[in-house]
N, C-alpha and C positions, 0 to 999 in steps of 0.2 A: 220867339224861339226859346227864350230863357226858361219858360215854364213847360216846355215839351217833356212829356214823360219818357223814360227809357222804354225800350221795346223788348219783348220776348219774341223771338223769331223761331217758329217751329218749321223745320224742314222735314217733310214726310212724303210718302207716296201712298195713294189710296189702295194700291194693290199689295202693299207691304204688310205681311202678317205681323211682324214685330211692331210696326206702327199701330196696328189694331190693338195689340197688347198694351201699348204705351198711351193710347188715346184717352182712357179714363184718367191717367195721371195728368195729362195736359189739360183735360177738362177741369180737373180739380184745381190746378194752378190758376187757370183762367178765373174760376170762381173765387179763389182766395186772394188773388193779386191784381184784379182788374182795376183797383183804385191806384195801384203803384206803377203799373206798366200798360202800355199799349201792346196788343197781341197781334202778330202777323203770321200768316201761314204761307209757305212756299211749297209747291209741288216739285218733286225731284225728277220725275221722268224715268223711273226705274225700268219699266218694261215698254220699250219703244222699238219700232222697226223690226229687226230680226228677232228681238226678244219677245215680241207679241205672239200670242197663239193660245191654244187651248191648254188646260192644265196638263193633259197627257203629253202634249207636244213640247211644252216649254218649262213646265214646273211640276213634274211628277213627284219631286221631293216633298211637296206640300202635304202629300197624303200621310206622311209620318211626322213631318216637321211641325205641323200645327200643334201636336201634343207637347212639344218643347215650349211653345209659346204659352199654352195653357198652364203647364206645370210651373213655369217661371213667373208668369204675370198674374195668374188667377183668373184671367179673362177666358170665358168659354166661347167656342165657336158654335153657331146655331145649327139646329138639325137640318134646316133647309140648305145651308152651305155644305154640311157634311154629306148630304145626299148628292149634291152637285159634284162634290169632290170624288165620290165613288164612281160617278159616271165619267168624270174626267173631261167633259167637253165644254165646260164653262170657259169663255174667251177672256183672256187677261190682257189688258192694255192700259197703260197709264195715261194715254192722251185724252180720251173723252172725260174722265173724272177730273183731270187737271183743267180742262176747259170749263167744266161745270163749276169748279171752285172759282175760276176767274169771273164767270157770269155772276155767281153768288156775291162775290166781293163788290160787284158794281151796285148791288142793292144794300148789303149789310156787311161792310168790311170788318166792322167791330165784332161780328159773330162768326168769323171764319173758322175759329177753333171748333165751334159747335157743329158747323156744317161739315168740316173734315171728319169729325167723329161720326156724323150721320152717314157720310159716304162710305166709311168703313163698315158700319153696321149694315148698310144696304147689301154689301157683298158677303161679309163674313158672318152675319146673322141670318139675313133673308135670302142669300144665294142669288142675288140679282146680277145680271150681266151689265156692267157699267159701260160697255161699248154701245148699248142700245138706248136711244132717246127715252123710250117708255119707262126706263128704270128710274128716271128723275122726276116723274110726275108727282109721286107722293112727297118728295122732298120739297118741290116748289109749293105744294099745297100746305105742307107743315109750316113754312115760313110766310104763307099768304102772299106768295109771288104769283102773278098770273101765269098759269101753266103754259099757254101758247107763247107768251113772251119769252119765258125761260127756254123752252124747246127751240124757239127760233134763234135765240142768241147762241145756243149750243152749236149752231151750224154757221155762225158768222165768223169771218176771218179775223175781225177785231179781237174776239175773245180767244181764238186759237193763238194769235200772236201774243196775247197777254200770258197765256199758259206757257208758251215757249220762252217768254221773258223770265218767268219764274224759274224754269229749268236753268236758264243762263245764270240767274242770281245764285241758285244753289251751287252751281259749279264755281262761281266766284268765291263763295264761302268755303270752297274746297271740301264740300261734303261728298264723300265717296260711298257712304252707307247710310241707311235709315233705320230708325229715326235719329234726328239730330236737333239740337236746340241751342240757341245763342241768346245772350242779352246784349243789346246794342245800347251803349250809353252816349255815343256821339257819332258823328258822320262816319268815322273810320275806326271806332273803338268797339270791339266785339269781345265778349267772353263766351267761350263754349261751355255750356252747362249740361249737355247730353251728347253722347256719341254711342248710339245703341240704347237699349232699354235701361231705365233706372226707375226705382220705385218712388212713390210720392215723398216719403221721408227724406230720401237722398236728394231729390230735386229741390225740396224746400230748403235743405241745408245749403245747397249750391247757390240758390237764389239769394238766400240771406247773406252768404259770404260776399257775393257781389254787391249787395246793398250796403253792407258794412264798409266795403272797400271804397265805394263811390261817395260814401258819406264822410270819409276822412278829409 
């Protein structure tokens, strides 16, 4: 236990547009600090139950709000997604992509940051409906996971429970909005390093501040 690295915990939701804008920042942190930190990803469960539905029904604001994300973060939404946005019938639900992340973590937990990034690209670049099993085929193939195994696990109770456990952990961390990120340096020692979007320079400064503090 003495040699255990501190962790960067990323709390996000696959359906969260601001998380899509933040995703390249987290990917860069992962690439720059994988030697110093373990990286974990928790799904937040932003759009569940009564909040699930089509863009027109539950999230018409996205039709203009996506431009704020682009202007602030520099990340662009894909033409395929923008076409779906105009139609307004793309179904938004946090549950299935959260289950998919749990399934992925059973194979490659250390690459969860990369998979979370790919989930967001699936919807916000390629316009895929993440409530449909077929939308995960290309992701399983990318990571050389047997497709039928991945799809089968998407529909198993074990992985659904794992996703809901993530939701519960996010609540324990008192996350009320996404994205959020923490550094965990001990069992009960957490430093919040993101509450909402922040650019890479800001995040690296916050990470370095924590590293300096724990080195004292």
